[in-house]
VMD Tcl script that builds the backbone (N, CA, C; Angstrom):
set m [mol new atoms 354]
animate dup $m
set s [atomselect $m all]
$s set {name element resname resid chain x y z} {
  {N N MET 1 A -59.046 -75.863 14.752}
  {CA C MET 1 A -59.686 -77.161 14.501}
  {C C MET 1 A -58.099 -77.906 13.717}
  {N N GLN 2 A -57.544 -78.759 14.561}
  {CA C GLN 2 A -56.219 -79.823 14.544}
  {C C GLN 2 A -57.035 -81.173 14.097}
  {N N PRO 3 A -56.281 -81.440 13.189}
  {CA C PRO 3 A -56.673 -82.913 12.687}
  {C C PRO 3 A -55.556 -83.769 13.840}
  {N N ASP 4 A -55.948 -85.015 13.947}
  {CA C ASP 4 A -55.573 -85.972 14.768}
  {C C ASP 4 A -53.923 -86.422 13.701}
  {N N LEU 5 A -53.232 -86.144 14.678}
  {CA C LEU 5 A -51.727 -86.646 13.986}
  {C C LEU 5 A -51.426 -88.254 13.754}
  {N N PRO 6 A -50.528 -88.423 12.618}
  {CA C PRO 6 A -51.237 -90.112 12.426}
  {C C PRO 6 A -49.734 -90.355 13.456}
  {N N PRO 7 A -49.689 -91.638 13.138}
  {CA C PRO 7 A -48.943 -92.378 14.676}
  {C C PRO 7 A -47.023 -92.403 14.463}
  {N N ASN 8 A -46.635 -92.296 13.696}
  {CA C ASN 8 A -45.226 -91.791 13.427}
  {C C ASN 8 A -44.786 -90.565 13.618}
  {N N VAL 9 A -45.326 -89.339 13.991}
  {CA C VAL 9 A -45.011 -87.947 14.331}
  {C C VAL 9 A -44.040 -87.774 13.854}
  {N N ASN 10 A -42.924 -88.002 14.619}
  {CA C ASN 10 A -41.726 -88.117 14.980}
  {C C ASN 10 A -40.935 -88.190 13.536}
  {N N ASP 11 A -41.597 -88.688 12.549}
  {CA C ASP 11 A -40.798 -88.462 11.024}
  {C C ASP 11 A -41.744 -87.223 10.360}
  {N N SER 12 A -40.870 -86.116 10.142}
  {CA C SER 12 A -41.130 -85.043 9.458}
  {C C SER 12 A -41.859 -84.931 8.139}
  {N N LEU 13 A -41.006 -86.287 7.516}
  {CA C LEU 13 A -41.785 -86.135 5.864}
  {C C LEU 13 A -43.252 -86.951 5.932}
  {N N ASN 14 A -43.277 -87.633 6.856}
  {CA C ASN 14 A -44.534 -87.809 6.956}
  {C C ASN 14 A -45.545 -87.021 7.572}
  {N N LEU 15 A -45.468 -86.077 8.527}
  {CA C LEU 15 A -45.852 -85.026 8.822}
  {C C LEU 15 A -46.301 -84.117 7.930}
  {N N TYR 16 A -45.201 -83.714 6.622}
  {CA C TYR 16 A -45.650 -82.928 5.944}
  {C C TYR 16 A -46.785 -83.436 4.695}
  {N N TYR 17 A -46.407 -84.724 4.409}
  {CA C TYR 17 A -47.707 -85.472 3.469}
  {C C TYR 17 A -48.992 -85.624 4.427}
  {N N PHE 18 A -49.002 -85.528 5.584}
  {CA C PHE 18 A -50.066 -85.691 5.994}
  {C C PHE 18 A -51.178 -84.297 5.976}
  {N N TYR 19 A -49.994 -83.388 6.784}
  {CA C TYR 19 A -50.632 -81.946 6.877}
  {C C TYR 19 A -51.155 -81.232 5.084}
  {N N LYS 20 A -50.586 -81.740 4.432}
  {CA C LYS 20 A -50.169 -81.524 2.731}
  {C C LYS 20 A -52.125 -82.051 2.555}
  {N N ASP 21 A -51.834 -82.954 2.434}
  {CA C ASP 21 A -52.995 -84.094 2.458}
  {C C ASP 21 A -54.480 -83.358 3.115}
  {N N TYR 22 A -54.435 -83.023 4.377}
  {CA C TYR 22 A -55.454 -82.842 5.064}
  {C C TYR 22 A -55.505 -81.307 4.490}
  {N N VAL 23 A -55.011 -80.263 4.332}
  {CA C VAL 23 A -55.352 -78.708 4.200}
  {C C VAL 23 A -56.073 -79.425 2.627}
  {N N PHE 24 A -55.026 -79.925 1.624}
  {CA C PHE 24 A -55.808 -80.080 0.539}
  {C C PHE 24 A -57.553 -80.391 0.548}
  {N N ASN 25 A -57.702 -81.505 1.386}
  {CA C ASN 25 A -58.768 -82.036 1.895}
  {C C ASN 25 A -60.176 -80.800 2.127}
  {N N LEU 26 A -58.936 -80.277 3.196}
  {CA C LEU 26 A -60.049 -79.264 3.746}
  {C C LEU 26 A -60.455 -77.873 2.837}
  {N N CYS 27 A -59.539 -77.902 2.302}
  {CA C CYS 27 A -59.615 -76.423 0.818}
  {C C CYS 27 A -60.918 -76.920 -0.267}
  {N N SER 28 A -61.091 -78.602 -0.312}
  {CA C SER 28 A -61.565 -78.761 -1.439}
  {C C SER 28 A -62.931 -79.019 -0.583}
  {N N ILE 29 A -63.375 -78.771 0.110}
  {CA C ILE 29 A -64.956 -78.620 0.674}
  {C C ILE 29 A -65.429 -77.329 0.152}
  {N N THR 30 A -67.053 -77.649 -0.449}
  {CA C THR 30 A -67.514 -77.036 -1.130}
  {C C THR 30 A -67.654 -75.634 -0.181}
  {N N THR 31 A -67.316 -74.579 -0.473}
  {CA C THR 31 A -67.812 -73.192 0.411}
  {C C THR 31 A -69.019 -72.448 -0.237}
  {N N SER 32 A -69.896 -72.542 -1.391}
  {CA C SER 32 A -70.492 -71.862 -1.911}
  {C C SER 32 A -71.988 -72.865 -2.340}
  {N N VAL 33 A -72.968 -72.249 -2.472}
  {CA C VAL 33 A -74.165 -72.945 -3.346}
  {C C VAL 33 A -74.535 -72.313 -4.268}
  {N N ASP 34 A -74.539 -72.912 -5.740}
  {CA C ASP 34 A -75.619 -72.776 -6.289}
  {C C ASP 34 A -77.101 -72.817 -6.518}
  {N N HIS 35 A -77.216 -71.402 -6.822}
  {CA C HIS 35 A -79.194 -71.618 -5.972}
  {C C HIS 35 A -79.134 -71.789 -7.462}
  {N N ASP 36 A -78.905 -72.197 -8.581}
  {CA C ASP 36 A -79.455 -72.448 -9.536}
  {C C ASP 36 A -80.445 -70.814 -10.514}
  {N N VAL 37 A -79.880 -69.997 -9.948}
  {CA C VAL 37 A -80.136 -68.730 -10.452}
  {C C VAL 37 A -80.617 -68.978 -11.976}
  {N N LYS 38 A -81.633 -68.642 -12.447}
  {CA C LYS 38 A -81.543 -68.448 -14.193}
  {C C LYS 38 A -81.443 -67.358 -14.702}
  {N N LYS 39 A -80.344 -67.234 -15.554}
  {CA C LYS 39 A -79.819 -65.922 -15.875}
  {C C LYS 39 A -80.110 -65.918 -17.752}
  {N N PRO 40 A -80.901 -64.885 -18.265}
  {CA C PRO 40 A -80.901 -65.159 -19.645}
  {C C PRO 40 A -79.818 -65.313 -20.648}
  {N N LYS 41 A -80.077 -66.136 -21.108}
  {CA C LYS 41 A -78.919 -66.331 -22.304}
  {C C LYS 41 A -78.548 -65.336 -23.232}
  {N N SER 42 A -77.419 -64.966 -22.750}
  {CA C SER 42 A -76.907 -63.325 -23.794}
  {C C SER 42 A -76.010 -63.638 -24.976}
  {N N SER 43 A -76.877 -63.117 -26.437}
  {CA C SER 43 A -75.556 -63.102 -27.421}
  {C C SER 43 A -75.606 -61.787 -27.634}
  {N N LEU 44 A -75.761 -60.666 -26.709}
  {CA C LEU 44 A -75.567 -59.181 -26.785}
  {C C LEU 44 A -74.041 -59.090 -26.557}
  {N N SER 45 A -73.670 -57.796 -26.977}
  {CA C SER 45 A -71.922 -57.595 -27.164}
  {C C SER 45 A -72.194 -56.120 -27.769}
  {N N ILE 46 A -71.512 -55.468 -26.463}
  {CA C ILE 46 A -70.984 -54.066 -26.680}
  {C C ILE 46 A -69.508 -53.810 -27.078}
  {N N TYR 47 A -69.443 -53.357 -28.022}
  {CA C TYR 47 A -67.743 -52.780 -28.782}
  {C C TYR 47 A -68.010 -51.266 -29.541}
  {N N PRO 48 A -66.774 -50.392 -29.316}
  {CA C PRO 48 A -66.224 -50.903 -28.834}
  {C C PRO 48 A -65.906 -50.798 -27.085}
  {N N ASN 49 A -65.247 -51.618 -26.439}
  {CA C ASN 49 A -65.098 -51.444 -25.270}
  {C C ASN 49 A -63.573 -51.667 -24.672}
  {N N PRO 50 A -62.793 -50.607 -23.958}
  {CA C PRO 50 A -63.506 -49.261 -23.604}
  {C C PRO 50 A -63.948 -48.585 -24.492}
  {N N VAL 51 A -64.924 -47.918 -24.555}
  {CA C VAL 51 A -65.756 -46.644 -25.488}
  {C C VAL 51 A -64.645 -45.470 -25.518}
  {N N SER 52 A -65.131 -44.836 -26.780}
  {CA C SER 52 A -65.016 -43.680 -26.904}
  {C C SER 52 A -66.114 -42.386 -26.839}
  {N N ASP 53 A -66.145 -41.949 -27.872}
  {CA C ASP 53 A -67.298 -40.863 -28.217}
  {C C ASP 53 A -68.266 -41.711 -28.604}
  {N N LYS 54 A -69.027 -43.136 -29.125}
  {CA C LYS 54 A -69.790 -43.776 -28.920}
  {C C LYS 54 A -69.204 -45.238 -29.255}
  {N N CYS 55 A -70.459 -46.351 -29.226}
  {CA C CYS 55 A -70.459 -47.861 -28.981}
  {C C CYS 55 A -71.594 -48.594 -29.211}
  {N N THR 56 A -71.378 -49.385 -29.791}
  {CA C THR 56 A -72.544 -50.182 -30.557}
  {C C THR 56 A -72.897 -51.486 -29.777}
  {N N ILE 57 A -74.139 -51.765 -29.422}
  {CA C ILE 57 A -74.864 -52.530 -28.192}
  {C C ILE 57 A -75.631 -53.512 -29.762}
  {N N SER 58 A -74.960 -54.580 -29.771}
  {CA C SER 58 A -75.434 -55.785 -30.702}
  {C C SER 58 A -76.494 -56.753 -30.179}
  {N N TRP 59 A -77.936 -57.140 -30.563}
  {CA C TRP 59 A -78.401 -58.148 -29.414}
  {C C TRP 59 A -78.780 -59.316 -30.795}
  {N N GLY 60 A -77.831 -59.022 -31.837}
  {CA C GLY 60 A -78.455 -60.409 -32.703}
  {C C GLY 60 A -79.514 -60.794 -33.217}
  {N N ASP 61 A -79.692 -61.694 -33.183}
  {CA C ASP 61 A -81.158 -62.193 -33.379}
  {C C ASP 61 A -82.020 -62.356 -32.661}
  {N N LEU 62 A -81.905 -61.501 -31.329}
  {CA C LEU 62 A -82.693 -61.407 -30.219}
  {C C LEU 62 A -83.469 -60.471 -30.393}
  {N N LYS 63 A -84.775 -60.637 -30.073}
  {CA C LYS 63 A -85.738 -59.575 -30.090}
  {C C LYS 63 A -85.342 -58.160 -29.378}
  {N N LYS 64 A -86.071 -56.858 -30.014}
  {CA C LYS 64 A -85.031 -55.734 -29.615}
  {C C LYS 64 A -85.407 -55.373 -28.207}
  {N N PRO 65 A -84.586 -54.880 -27.477}
  {CA C PRO 65 A -84.786 -54.715 -25.881}
  {C C PRO 65 A -85.909 -53.408 -25.764}
  {N N GLU 66 A -86.522 -53.934 -24.872}
  {CA C GLU 66 A -87.687 -52.846 -24.345}
  {C C GLU 66 A -86.628 -51.522 -23.696}
  {N N SER 67 A -85.621 -51.536 -23.672}
  {CA C SER 67 A -85.183 -50.440 -22.734}
  {C C SER 67 A -83.543 -50.650 -22.275}
  {N N ILE 68 A -82.841 -49.707 -22.676}
  {CA C ILE 68 A -81.600 -49.365 -22.524}
  {C C ILE 68 A -81.070 -48.901 -21.454}
  {N N ASP 69 A -80.468 -48.154 -20.806}
  {CA C ASP 69 A -79.827 -47.527 -19.439}
  {C C ASP 69 A -78.990 -47.651 -19.169}
  {N N VAL 70 A -77.831 -46.398 -18.816}
  {CA C VAL 70 A -76.108 -46.681 -18.723}
  {C C VAL 70 A -77.005 -46.291 -17.249}
  {N N LEU 71 A -76.145 -46.978 -16.224}
  {CA C LEU 71 A -75.887 -46.853 -14.716}
  {C C LEU 71 A -74.371 -46.065 -14.466}
  {N N ASP 72 A -74.120 -45.007 -13.434}
  {CA C ASP 72 A -73.152 -45.302 -12.708}
  {C C ASP 72 A -72.997 -46.099 -11.791}
  {N N LEU 73 A -71.972 -46.505 -11.421}
  {CA C LEU 73 A -71.363 -47.565 -10.345}
  {C C LEU 73 A -72.662 -47.559 -8.739}
  {N N SER 74 A -72.882 -46.009 -8.689}
  {CA C SER 74 A -73.968 -45.774 -7.327}
  {C C SER 74 A -75.357 -45.945 -8.132}
  {N N GLY 75 A -75.481 -46.254 -9.211}
  {CA C GLY 75 A -77.052 -47.079 -9.880}
  {C C GLY 75 A -77.786 -46.009 -10.253}
  {N N SER 76 A -77.178 -44.982 -10.085}
  {CA C SER 76 A -78.074 -43.681 -11.005}
  {C C SER 76 A -78.353 -43.804 -12.627}
  {N N GLU 77 A -79.344 -43.447 -12.930}
  {CA C GLU 77 A -79.685 -43.682 -14.462}
  {C C GLU 77 A -78.705 -42.112 -15.102}
  {N N LEU 78 A -77.998 -42.084 -16.355}
  {CA C LEU 78 A -77.411 -41.199 -16.796}
  {C C LEU 78 A -78.375 -41.030 -18.020}
  {N N GLU 79 A -78.334 -40.150 -18.630}
  {CA C GLU 79 A -79.307 -39.399 -19.610}
  {C C GLU 79 A -78.216 -39.315 -21.000}
  {N N LEU 80 A -78.676 -40.554 -21.873}
  {CA C LEU 80 A -77.020 -40.171 -23.136}
  {C C LEU 80 A -78.142 -40.437 -24.462}
  {N N SER 81 A -77.626 -40.249 -25.609}
  {CA C SER 81 A -78.550 -40.559 -26.450}
  {C C SER 81 A -78.240 -41.881 -27.191}
  {N N ILE 82 A -79.316 -42.305 -27.437}
  {CA C ILE 82 A -79.294 -43.596 -27.913}
  {C C ILE 82 A -80.172 -44.034 -29.505}
  {N N SER 83 A -79.512 -44.377 -30.291}
  {CA C SER 83 A -80.095 -44.329 -31.568}
  {C C SER 83 A -80.356 -45.966 -32.167}
  {N N TYR 84 A -81.965 -46.668 -32.272}
  {CA C TYR 84 A -81.619 -47.680 -32.597}
  {C C TYR 84 A -81.872 -48.407 -34.003}
  {N N GLY 85 A -81.183 -49.482 -34.148}
  {CA C GLY 85 A -81.118 -49.910 -35.440}
  {C C GLY 85 A -82.093 -51.192 -35.985}
  {N N ASP 86 A -81.836 -52.163 -37.076}
  {CA C ASP 86 A -82.246 -53.187 -36.827}
  {C C ASP 86 A -82.032 -54.164 -35.983}
  {N N ASN 87 A -81.160 -54.733 -35.567}
  {CA C ASN 87 A -80.555 -55.157 -34.598}
  {C C ASN 87 A -79.840 -54.589 -33.847}
  {N N TYR 88 A -79.327 -53.898 -33.445}
  {CA C TYR 88 A -78.044 -53.031 -32.744}
  {C C TYR 88 A -78.707 -51.151 -32.474}
  {N N ALA 89 A -78.253 -51.129 -31.538}
  {CA C ALA 89 A -78.242 -49.493 -31.092}
  {C C ALA 89 A -76.999 -48.889 -30.744}
  {N N THR 90 A -76.834 -47.683 -31.168}
  {CA C THR 90 A -75.616 -46.788 -30.921}
  {C C THR 90 A -75.895 -45.892 -29.584}
  {N N LEU 91 A -74.865 -45.717 -28.775}
  {CA C LEU 91 A -74.682 -45.185 -27.788}
  {C C LEU 91 A -73.776 -44.071 -27.749}
  {N N VAL 92 A -74.398 -42.994 -27.599}
  {CA C VAL 92 A -73.469 -42.078 -27.566}
  {C C VAL 92 A -72.923 -41.519 -26.264}
  {N N SER 93 A -71.642 -41.724 -26.059}
  {CA C SER 93 A -70.913 -41.833 -24.964}
  {C C SER 93 A -69.647 -40.624 -24.835}
  {N N ASP 94 A -70.123 -39.388 -25.817}
  {CA C ASP 94 A -69.192 -38.280 -25.253}
  {C C ASP 94 A -69.043 -37.595 -24.154}
  {N N GLN 95 A -70.948 -37.691 -23.738}
  {CA C GLN 95 A -70.834 -37.234 -22.344}
  {C C GLN 95 A -70.541 -37.466 -20.941}
  {N N LEU 96 A -69.693 -39.007 -21.141}
  {CA C LEU 96 A -69.488 -39.751 -19.965}
  {C C LEU 96 A -68.557 -39.226 -19.762}
  {N N PRO 97 A -67.786 -39.023 -18.422}
  {CA C PRO 97 A -67.002 -38.820 -17.905}
  {C C PRO 97 A -65.934 -40.231 -17.748}
  {N N VAL 98 A -64.808 -39.984 -17.216}
  {CA C VAL 98 A -63.584 -41.570 -17.354}
  {C C VAL 98 A -63.920 -42.177 -16.648}
  {N N GLY 99 A -64.690 -43.463 -16.653}
  {CA C GLY 99 A -64.707 -44.323 -15.446}
  {C C GLY 99 A -65.275 -45.711 -16.110}
  {N N ILE 100 A -65.997 -46.428 -14.812}
  {CA C ILE 100 A -66.677 -47.352 -15.145}
  {C C ILE 100 A -67.926 -47.513 -14.881}
  {N N PHE 101 A -68.951 -48.024 -15.996}
  {CA C PHE 101 A -70.659 -47.479 -15.916}
  {C C PHE 101 A -71.095 -49.105 -16.370}
  {N N ILE 102 A -72.380 -49.257 -15.653}
  {CA C ILE 102 A -73.244 -50.439 -16.285}
  {C C ILE 102 A -74.394 -50.410 -16.892}
  {N N VAL 103 A -74.191 -50.893 -18.000}
  {CA C VAL 103 A -75.655 -50.629 -19.169}
  {C C VAL 103 A -76.567 -52.189 -18.893}
  {N N ARG 104 A -77.598 -51.585 -18.544}
  {CA C ARG 104 A -78.822 -52.279 -18.138}
  {C C ARG 104 A -79.359 -52.288 -19.292}
  {N N ILE 105 A -79.842 -53.687 -19.778}
  {CA C ILE 105 A -80.776 -53.996 -21.015}
  {C C ILE 105 A -82.230 -54.811 -20.496}
  {N N GLN 106 A -82.836 -54.078 -20.529}
  {CA C GLN 106 A -84.420 -54.620 -20.404}
  {C C GLN 106 A -84.533 -55.990 -21.736}
  {N N MET 107 A -84.711 -57.559 -21.395}
  {CA C MET 107 A -85.371 -58.179 -22.426}
  {C C MET 107 A -86.786 -58.853 -22.522}
  {N N GLY 108 A -87.766 -58.337 -22.450}
  {CA C GLY 108 A -88.952 -59.249 -21.644}
  {C C GLY 108 A -88.676 -58.802 -20.540}
  {N N GLN 109 A -89.287 -59.587 -19.603}
  {CA C GLN 109 A -88.815 -59.070 -17.779}
  {C C GLN 109 A -87.672 -59.317 -17.270}
  {N N ASP 110 A -86.865 -59.525 -18.394}
  {CA C ASP 110 A -85.343 -60.261 -17.852}
  {C C ASP 110 A -84.786 -59.310 -17.952}
  {N N TYR 111 A -83.089 -58.516 -17.290}
  {CA C TYR 111 A -82.692 -57.317 -17.496}
  {C C TYR 111 A -80.938 -58.073 -18.069}
  {N N ILE 112 A -80.239 -57.727 -18.408}
  {CA C ILE 112 A -79.013 -58.032 -18.727}
  {C C ILE 112 A -77.883 -57.231 -18.340}
  {N N TYR 113 A -77.196 -57.150 -17.401}
  {CA C TYR 113 A -76.205 -56.133 -17.359}
  {C C TYR 113 A -74.744 -56.634 -17.748}
  {N N LYS 114 A -74.028 -55.375 -18.660}
  {CA C LYS 114 A -72.807 -55.533 -19.070}
  {C C LYS 114 A -72.234 -54.297 -18.464}
  {N N LYS 115 A -70.846 -53.881 -18.266}
  {CA C LYS 115 A -69.890 -53.386 -17.847}
  {C C LYS 115 A -69.326 -52.533 -19.205}
  {N N ILE 116 A -69.006 -51.118 -19.353}
  {CA C ILE 116 A -68.233 -50.413 -20.417}
  {C C ILE 116 A -67.345 -49.759 -19.541}
  {N N VAL 117 A -66.347 -49.346 -19.878}
  {CA C VAL 117 A -65.537 -48.747 -19.599}
  {C C VAL 117 A -64.831 -47.375 -20.407}
  {N N LYS 118 A -64.824 -46.231 -19.949}
  {CA C LYS 118 A -64.393 -45.024 -20.639}
  {C C LYS 118 A -63.106 -44.823 -19.974}
}
mol reanalyze $m
mol bondsrecalc $m
mol representation Tube
mol addrep $m
């Protein structure tokens, strides 16, 4: 797709500014659409991250999660020990190999996903 050339095409400076403005306008066109996906507001935090032997999952003043699962990047659930407190859970991660994992937290009918690194 090539734009119409300006009348004074022999003027290289004019041509430079024409293409600069053309490319700027072309690149500023919306290339994605926000489908207004509703995401649960999260005051969840996981620390420390990167994790070592254990980490804490804190949900503050939110309701206690129905479940907390740890997934590898292929989506397989890993069996780890999780102990619950009033507004936090402790995840024993000493059995995890070095890598990146996803913590899936079910809050009612919503799921919140957090990444952890070991």
